N, C-alpha and C positions, 0 to 999 in steps of 0.2 A: 223483572229486576227492580230492586228497591229504588224509588225515585231519588233518594239522596245520593246513592251510589251513581245512578245515571247522570245526575247533575254534575257531580264531581268529575266523572269521566269526561263529560262534555267540555268542562272547563280545561281539564288537562290536555285533551286533544286539540282544543283551540290554541292553547299556549304552545303546544308542541309544534303546530304548523307555523306559528309566528316565529319561533326560534329557528326552525328549519329555513325559513325565508331569510332571516337575519344572517344565519351562518353562511348560506349560499351567497348573499350579497357581500359579506365580509371576505369570503374566500375568492370570489370571482371578480369583484370590483374594487372594493376599498383597499385591501392590503396590497394587491398588485399596483394600484394607482400610486399609493404613498411610497412603496418600494421603488417605483420608477422615479418618483420625485427626488428620493434620496440620491439615486444615481445621477440624475440631471444636475442637482445642486453640487455634488462632488465634482462632476466634470467641468462645471463653470467656476470651481474654486470658491464656492460660497459655503464654508464650513458651518457657519452658524445656522444657515437655512437647512443644510443637510442634517444637522443635529436635531433641529425641530421636526423635520420629516421623520427621522429615526424614532423620535419620541412618539410621534403619532402612530407609526407602525407598531411600536411596543404596546401602545394603548389599544389599538385595534386587535392585536394578537391576544392581549389580556381579555378583551371583550369576547373574542372568539372562544377562548378557553372557558370563560365563565358560562357562555351559552351552551357549550358542549356538556359541561358539568350539570347544568340545569336540565338539559335534555336527558341525560342519564338518570337524573333524579326523577323526572317525570315518568320515564320508562319503569322505574322501580315502583312508583306510586300506582301506575296503571296495573302492574302485576299484582300488587297488594289488593287493589279494588276488585280485580277479577277473582282473586282467591276469596275475598270477603263476600262477593256476590254469590259464590257457590256454597258458602257455609250454611248450615241449617239456621233458620231464623228463630227457632224455639217454638214455632207454631205447630211443628210436627207432633210434638208430645200432646199438645192440647187437642189436635185433630184426632189422634189415635185414642185418647181418652173419651172424646165425644162419640167416636164410632163404637167403642166398647160399651158405652152407656146405651147407645141405640140398640145394640145387640141384646144387652141385658133387658132393656125395656120391652123389646119385642117378645121376649119370653121363649124364643125358639131354642136357644142354646144358652146355657149358663157357662161362660168361658172359665169361671173359677172352679166349677164342679165337674168339668168335662174330664173324662179319663182319656188322655191323649194316646196312651198305649193301646187302648181298645180301638180308638179311631184308626190308628196305624194298622192294627191287625185286620180290621175290616177292609181298609184300602188295599192291603196286600191280597186278601182273599178275593176281592173284586177284580184285581188285576190278574190273578191266577185264573179266575173264571173267564175273563176276556181272552186270555191267551189260549185256553182250551177251546173256546168257541171259534176264535178266528185263526188259530194256528200260528199267529205272529208272536214274536218274542218282544215283550214290552219290558224294557229295563229302565226304571225311573229311580233306582236306588242311587244315592250319592256315594254310598260306601263302595261301589264297584260292581 
């Protein structure tokens, strides 16, 4: 994997874990605590204190929503990085050309001058010969 993509993925995963912890804390501790405080303040007749607690609940809910959206964004970014890591890097063409040059330099086969139809005919003849010798049916044709 490309080191840059690996580093970006590591950063995203670390941030994702932080957000998951924050979301869990907000859902299980902070929001229930402040919601309870709203109820207590209303029961005691302290409207101003209840309003402040409601404001805090709204702030925490907004933070929870923001964290959820960021978590969704991170998930999309991770998907894009996974896709990008599987894309060809462009080196494949260079490697293929280098391999072709090596074959040309070896002088065994000239890929540009090879009659591929003749190569296919010889391969079919060899296959037919193998079938006659072994009695087995060898079917390597893509055509059926």
